PADOVO-20554 format. One record per residue (C-alpha): residue number from 1; residue in three letters; z, y, x. Coordinates in nm, 3 decimals. Layout:
% residues N
<r NUM,ALA,<Z,Y,X>>,
...
% end
This chain:
% residues 163
<r 1,UNK,<-1.569,3.621,2.833>>,
<r 2,UNK,<-1.280,3.376,2.842>>,
<r 3,UNK,<-1.287,3.356,2.461>>,
<r 4,UNK,<-1.658,3.265,2.460>>,
<r 5,UNK,<-1.592,2.949,2.661>>,
<r 6,UNK,<-1.307,2.856,2.428>>,
<r 7,UNK,<-1.526,2.910,2.121>>,
<r 8,UNK,<-1.801,2.691,2.267>>,
<r 9,UNK,<-1.550,2.418,2.353>>,
<r 10,UNK,<-1.400,2.429,2.002>>,
<r 11,UNK,<-1.748,2.413,1.850>>,
<r 12,UNK,<-1.821,2.091,2.039>>,
<r 13,UNK,<-1.483,1.939,1.951>>,
<r 14,UNK,<-1.511,2.012,1.579>>,
<r 15,UNK,<-1.876,1.911,1.544>>,
<r 16,UNK,<-1.776,1.549,1.478>>,
<r 17,UNK,<-1.505,1.635,1.223>>,
<r 18,UNK,<-1.725,1.615,0.916>>,
<r 19,UNK,<-1.678,1.401,0.606>>,
<r 20,UNK,<-2.032,1.284,0.665>>,
<r 21,UNK,<-2.128,0.992,0.883>>,
<r 22,UNK,<-2.418,1.145,1.073>>,
<r 23,UNK,<-2.549,0.830,1.238>>,
<r 24,UNK,<-2.839,0.852,0.993>>,
<r 25,UNK,<-2.895,1.224,0.915>>,
<r 26,UNK,<-3.150,1.146,0.643>>,
<r 27,UNK,<-2.890,0.939,0.453>>,
<r 28,UNK,<-2.541,1.085,0.514>>,
<r 29,UNK,<-2.247,0.873,0.400>>,
<r 30,UNK,<-1.973,1.065,0.219>>,
<r 31,UNK,<-1.632,0.916,0.292>>,
<r 32,UNK,<-1.365,0.924,0.020>>,
<r 33,UNK,<-1.039,1.090,0.110>>,
<r 34,UNK,<-0.708,0.908,0.128>>,
<r 35,UNK,<-0.593,1.052,-0.207>>,
<r 36,UNK,<-0.880,0.877,-0.389>>,
<r 37,UNK,<-0.796,0.550,-0.216>>,
<r 38,UNK,<-0.426,0.585,-0.302>>,
<r 39,UNK,<-0.504,0.671,-0.665>>,
<r 40,UNK,<-0.729,0.365,-0.691>>,
<r 41,UNK,<-0.463,0.150,-0.524>>,
<r 42,UNK,<-0.208,0.267,-0.782>>,
<r 43,UNK,<-0.449,0.179,-1.066>>,
<r 44,UNK,<-0.519,-0.174,-0.947>>,
<r 45,UNK,<-0.151,-0.235,-0.863>>,
<r 46,UNK,<-0.066,-0.141,-1.220>>,
<r 47,UNK,<-0.337,-0.375,-1.349>>,
<r 48,UNK,<-0.197,-0.657,-1.135>>,
<r 49,UNK,<0.158,-0.600,-1.261>>,
<r 50,UNK,<0.041,-0.605,-1.623>>,
<r 51,UNK,<-0.153,-0.931,-1.589>>,
<r 52,UNK,<-0.036,-1.260,-1.743>>,
<r 53,UNK,<0.079,-1.420,-1.416>>,
<r 54,UNK,<0.393,-1.207,-1.418>>,
<r 55,UNK,<0.512,-1.294,-1.769>>,
<r 56,UNK,<0.440,-1.661,-1.697>>,
<r 57,UNK,<0.646,-1.646,-1.377>>,
<r 58,UNK,<0.934,-1.469,-1.553>>,
<r 59,UNK,<0.942,-1.725,-1.836>>,
<r 60,UNK,<0.933,-2.019,-1.595>>,
<r 61,UNK,<1.184,-1.889,-1.337>>,
<r 62,UNK,<1.407,-1.641,-1.525>>,
<r 63,UNK,<1.389,-1.397,-1.234>>,
<r 64,UNK,<1.151,-1.142,-1.091>>,
<r 65,UNK,<0.911,-1.278,-0.828>>,
<r 66,UNK,<0.946,-1.185,-0.462>>,
<r 67,UNK,<0.628,-1.028,-0.320>>,
<r 68,UNK,<0.527,-0.932,0.031>>,
<r 69,UNK,<0.253,-0.666,0.038>>,
<r 70,UNK,<0.003,-0.652,0.324>>,
<r 71,UNK,<-0.297,-0.435,0.404>>,
<r 72,UNK,<-0.533,-0.711,0.500>>,
<r 73,UNK,<-0.817,-0.499,0.625>>,
<r 74,UNK,<-1.022,-0.183,0.637>>,
<r 75,UNK,<-1.374,-0.319,0.666>>,
<r 76,UNK,<-1.541,0.021,0.665>>,
<r 77,UNK,<-1.639,0.286,0.915>>,
<r 78,UNK,<-1.391,0.519,0.744>>,
<r 79,UNK,<-1.063,0.600,0.912>>,
<r 80,UNK,<-0.792,0.543,0.650>>,
<r 81,UNK,<-0.421,0.553,0.715>>,
<r 82,UNK,<-0.349,0.186,0.638>>,
<r 83,UNK,<0.024,0.227,0.700>>,
<r 84,UNK,<0.035,0.498,0.435>>,
<r 85,UNK,<-0.155,0.269,0.197>>,
<r 86,UNK,<0.091,-0.013,0.266>>,
<r 87,UNK,<0.387,0.218,0.204>>,
<r 88,UNK,<0.228,0.336,-0.123>>,
<r 89,UNK,<0.172,-0.024,-0.234>>,
<r 90,UNK,<0.534,-0.112,-0.155>>,
<r 91,UNK,<0.662,0.194,-0.342>>,
<r 92,UNK,<0.446,0.120,-0.647>>,
<r 93,UNK,<0.569,-0.239,-0.661>>,
<r 94,UNK,<0.934,-0.141,-0.617>>,
<r 95,UNK,<0.926,0.147,-0.867>>,
<r 96,UNK,<0.772,-0.081,-1.132>>,
<r 97,UNK,<1.099,-0.276,-1.145>>,
<r 98,UNK,<0.895,-0.587,-1.230>>,
<r 99,UNK,<0.906,-0.754,-0.889>>,
<r 100,UNK,<1.122,-0.772,-0.578>>,
<r 101,UNK,<0.958,-0.666,-0.252>>,
<r 102,UNK,<1.005,-0.784,0.104>>,
<r 103,UNK,<0.843,-0.566,0.367>>,
<r 104,UNK,<0.627,-0.737,0.625>>,
<r 105,UNK,<0.698,-0.737,0.996>>,
<r 106,UNK,<0.429,-0.657,1.257>>,
<r 107,UNK,<0.407,-1.029,1.338>>,
<r 108,UNK,<0.358,-1.125,0.972>>,
<r 109,UNK,<0.078,-0.869,0.936>>,
<r 110,UNK,<-0.128,-1.085,1.174>>,
<r 111,UNK,<-0.085,-1.405,0.968>>,
<r 112,UNK,<-0.280,-1.537,0.671>>,
<r 113,UNK,<-0.112,-1.536,0.328>>,
<r 114,UNK,<-0.071,-1.917,0.341>>,
<r 115,UNK,<0.097,-1.897,0.682>>,
<r 116,UNK,<0.340,-1.638,0.550>>,
<r 117,UNK,<0.413,-1.829,0.230>>,
<r 118,UNK,<0.485,-2.149,0.421>>,
<r 119,UNK,<0.727,-1.978,0.657>>,
<r 120,UNK,<0.969,-1.783,0.439>>,
<r 121,UNK,<1.112,-1.786,0.089>>,
<r 122,UNK,<0.883,-1.555,-0.105>>,
<r 123,UNK,<0.678,-1.625,-0.415>>,
<r 124,UNK,<0.360,-1.427,-0.353>>,
<r 125,UNK,<0.173,-1.230,-0.090>>,
<r 126,UNK,<-0.027,-0.928,-0.207>>,
<r 127,UNK,<-0.321,-0.833,0.013>>,
<r 128,UNK,<-0.538,-0.524,-0.008>>,
<r 129,UNK,<-0.877,-0.479,0.155>>,
<r 130,UNK,<-1.113,-0.184,0.163>>,
<r 131,UNK,<-1.483,-0.268,0.198>>,
<r 132,UNK,<-1.812,-0.083,0.196>>,
<r 133,UNK,<-1.967,-0.133,-0.149>>,
<r 134,UNK,<-2.307,-0.293,-0.089>>,
<r 135,UNK,<-2.420,-0.222,-0.446>>,
<r 136,UNK,<-2.427,0.159,-0.417>>,
<r 137,UNK,<-2.445,0.416,-0.138>>,
<r 138,UNK,<-2.141,0.629,-0.059>>,
<r 139,UNK,<-1.898,0.401,-0.244>>,
<r 140,UNK,<-1.625,0.163,-0.137>>,
<r 141,UNK,<-1.459,-0.139,-0.295>>,
<r 142,UNK,<-1.080,-0.173,-0.300>>,
<r 143,UNK,<-0.964,-0.530,-0.364>>,
<r 144,UNK,<-0.613,-0.653,-0.436>>,
<r 145,UNK,<-0.539,-1.025,-0.417>>,
<r 146,UNK,<-0.223,-1.206,-0.525>>,
<r 147,UNK,<-0.167,-1.525,-0.325>>,
<r 148,UNK,<0.073,-1.789,-0.455>>,
<r 149,UNK,<0.243,-2.069,-0.268>>,
<r 150,UNK,<0.031,-2.382,-0.208>>,
<r 151,UNK,<-0.306,-2.235,-0.303>>,
<r 152,UNK,<-0.608,-2.162,-0.087>>,
<r 153,UNK,<-0.740,-1.924,-0.353>>,
<r 154,UNK,<-0.580,-1.608,-0.487>>,
<r 155,UNK,<-0.419,-1.622,-0.830>>,
<r 156,UNK,<-0.531,-1.270,-0.912>>,
<r 157,UNK,<-0.828,-1.071,-0.785>>,
<r 158,UNK,<-0.877,-0.713,-0.898>>,
<r 159,UNK,<-1.148,-0.485,-0.759>>,
<r 160,UNK,<-1.228,-0.122,-0.819>>,
<r 161,UNK,<-1.500,0.103,-0.681>>,
<r 162,UNK,<-1.406,0.427,-0.506>>,
<r 163,UNK,<-1.663,0.705,-0.511>>,
% end
Protein backbone atom coordinates (compact mmCIF):
# COMPACT_ATOMS: atom_id res chain seq x y z
CA UNK A 1 0.00 0.00 0.00
CA UNK A 2 2.87 2.36 0.74
CA UNK A 3 4.23 1.77 -2.77
CA UNK A 4 0.90 2.73 -4.36
CA UNK A 5 1.07 6.23 -2.87
CA UNK A 6 4.65 6.60 -4.07
CA UNK A 7 3.71 5.48 -7.59
CA UNK A 8 0.84 7.98 -7.71
CA UNK A 9 3.11 10.78 -6.47
CA UNK A 10 5.79 9.92 -9.07
CA UNK A 11 3.14 9.83 -11.80
CA UNK A 12 2.08 13.39 -10.95
CA UNK A 13 5.67 14.62 -10.74
CA UNK A 14 6.72 13.15 -14.09
CA UNK A 15 3.57 14.14 -15.98
CA UNK A 16 5.09 17.52 -16.85
CA UNK A 17 8.45 16.10 -17.97
CA UNK A 18 7.57 15.71 -21.63
CA UNK A 19 9.35 17.16 -24.65
CA UNK A 20 5.98 18.50 -25.68
CA UNK A 21 4.57 21.82 -24.61
CA UNK A 22 1.04 20.77 -23.71
CA UNK A 23 -0.47 24.22 -23.29
CA UNK A 24 -2.28 23.56 -26.57
CA UNK A 25 -2.86 19.77 -26.81
CA UNK A 26 -4.14 20.03 -30.39
CA UNK A 27 -0.84 21.61 -31.50
CA UNK A 28 2.02 20.24 -29.36
CA UNK A 29 5.37 22.01 -29.66
CA UNK A 30 8.38 19.71 -29.91
CA UNK A 31 11.40 21.25 -28.21
CA UNK A 32 14.87 20.56 -29.65
CA UNK A 33 17.39 19.04 -27.29
CA UNK A 34 20.56 20.80 -26.20
CA UNK A 35 22.72 18.67 -28.53
CA UNK A 36 20.91 20.08 -31.60
CA UNK A 37 21.36 23.62 -30.30
CA UNK A 38 25.07 23.02 -29.62
CA UNK A 39 25.60 21.45 -33.04
CA UNK A 40 23.91 24.43 -34.70
CA UNK A 41 25.96 26.82 -32.56
CA UNK A 42 29.16 25.09 -33.72
CA UNK A 43 28.06 25.42 -37.37
CA UNK A 44 27.32 29.14 -37.20
CA UNK A 45 30.47 29.83 -35.15
CA UNK A 46 32.49 28.16 -37.89
CA UNK A 47 30.68 30.24 -40.52
CA UNK A 48 31.46 33.41 -38.57
CA UNK A 49 35.15 32.52 -38.25
CA UNK A 50 35.41 31.84 -41.98
CA UNK A 51 33.80 35.14 -43.01
CA UNK A 52 35.77 38.02 -44.56
CA UNK A 53 35.78 40.24 -41.46
CA UNK A 54 38.49 38.08 -39.89
CA UNK A 55 40.97 38.19 -42.78
CA UNK A 56 40.39 41.94 -43.07
CA UNK A 57 41.10 42.41 -39.36
CA UNK A 58 44.24 40.27 -39.53
CA UNK A 59 45.60 42.18 -42.53
CA UNK A 60 44.92 45.56 -40.92
CA UNK A 61 46.16 44.76 -37.39
CA UNK A 62 48.68 41.91 -37.79
CA UNK A 63 47.21 40.13 -34.78
CA UNK A 64 44.22 37.97 -33.92
CA UNK A 65 41.16 39.89 -32.70
CA UNK A 66 40.05 39.72 -29.07
CA UNK A 67 36.44 38.55 -28.71
CA UNK A 68 34.11 38.35 -25.74
CA UNK A 69 31.30 35.81 -26.23
CA UNK A 70 27.92 36.32 -24.56
CA UNK A 71 24.65 34.43 -24.59
CA UNK A 72 22.37 37.37 -25.12
CA UNK A 73 19.08 35.61 -24.68
CA UNK A 74 16.84 32.59 -24.77
CA UNK A 75 13.60 34.04 -26.10
CA UNK A 76 11.73 30.75 -26.12
CA UNK A 77 9.66 28.69 -23.75
CA UNK A 78 12.35 26.02 -23.93
CA UNK A 79 14.69 25.50 -21.01
CA UNK A 80 18.21 25.46 -22.45
CA UNK A 81 21.40 25.42 -20.44
CA UNK A 82 22.70 28.85 -21.53
CA UNK A 83 25.88 28.49 -19.47
CA UNK A 84 26.69 25.29 -21.34
CA UNK A 85 26.04 27.09 -24.63
CA UNK A 86 28.33 29.93 -23.59
CA UNK A 87 31.07 27.49 -22.60
CA UNK A 88 30.70 25.69 -25.95
CA UNK A 89 30.93 28.99 -27.83
CA UNK A 90 34.08 29.94 -25.90
CA UNK A 91 35.65 26.54 -26.54
CA UNK A 92 34.85 26.68 -30.27
CA UNK A 93 36.38 30.14 -30.59
CA UNK A 94 39.50 29.19 -28.61
CA UNK A 95 40.07 25.87 -30.39
CA UNK A 96 39.85 27.58 -33.79
CA UNK A 97 43.10 29.40 -33.02
CA UNK A 98 41.83 32.30 -35.14
CA UNK A 99 40.84 34.64 -32.31
CA UNK A 100 41.71 35.42 -28.71
CA UNK A 101 38.89 35.08 -26.18
CA UNK A 102 38.13 36.96 -22.99
CA UNK A 103 35.45 35.40 -20.82
CA UNK A 104 32.66 37.65 -19.62
CA UNK A 105 31.95 38.40 -15.98
CA UNK A 106 28.42 38.20 -14.50
CA UNK A 107 28.28 42.02 -14.53
CA UNK A 108 29.27 42.21 -18.20
CA UNK A 109 26.57 39.69 -19.13
CA UNK A 110 24.00 42.33 -18.15
CA UNK A 111 25.46 45.03 -20.44
CA UNK A 112 24.88 45.75 -24.12
CA UNK A 113 27.69 45.00 -26.59
CA UNK A 114 28.40 48.75 -27.00
CA UNK A 115 28.67 49.22 -23.24
CA UNK A 116 31.15 46.36 -23.04
CA UNK A 117 33.20 47.56 -26.01
CA UNK A 118 33.47 51.07 -24.59
CA UNK A 119 34.67 49.83 -21.21
CA UNK A 120 37.53 47.43 -21.92
CA UNK A 121 40.14 46.71 -24.55
CA UNK A 122 38.51 44.10 -26.76
CA UNK A 123 37.83 44.19 -30.48
CA UNK A 124 34.47 42.43 -30.76
CA UNK A 125 31.58 41.09 -28.72
CA UNK A 126 29.87 37.94 -30.00
CA UNK A 127 26.25 37.52 -28.95
CA UNK A 128 24.02 34.50 -29.40
CA UNK A 129 20.24 34.45 -29.14
CA UNK A 130 17.74 31.64 -29.43
CA UNK A 131 14.28 32.61 -30.66
CA UNK A 132 11.07 30.86 -31.59
CA UNK A 133 10.94 30.67 -35.40
CA UNK A 134 7.74 32.42 -36.45
CA UNK A 135 7.95 31.01 -39.98
CA UNK A 136 7.40 27.36 -39.05
CA UNK A 137 5.96 25.42 -36.12
CA UNK A 138 8.27 23.43 -33.86
CA UNK A 139 11.42 25.23 -35.02
CA UNK A 140 13.78 27.72 -33.45
CA UNK A 141 16.20 30.32 -34.81
CA UNK A 142 19.74 30.57 -33.47
CA UNK A 143 21.40 33.90 -34.26
CA UNK A 144 25.03 34.89 -33.81
CA UNK A 145 26.01 38.56 -34.03
CA UNK A 146 29.50 40.04 -34.13
CA UNK A 147 29.58 43.56 -32.69
CA UNK A 148 32.54 45.82 -33.44
CA UNK A 149 33.70 48.92 -31.62
CA UNK A 150 31.81 52.15 -32.45
CA UNK A 151 28.91 50.58 -34.32
CA UNK A 152 25.25 50.37 -33.38
CA UNK A 153 24.78 47.53 -35.86
CA UNK A 154 26.44 44.12 -35.89
CA UNK A 155 29.22 43.52 -38.40
CA UNK A 156 28.14 39.93 -38.94
CA UNK A 157 24.73 38.30 -38.54
CA UNK A 158 24.35 34.57 -39.11
CA UNK A 159 21.12 32.69 -38.46
CA UNK A 160 20.24 29.04 -38.64
CA UNK A 161 17.00 27.17 -38.02
CA UNK A 162 16.91 24.34 -35.48
CA UNK A 163 14.29 21.66 -35.99
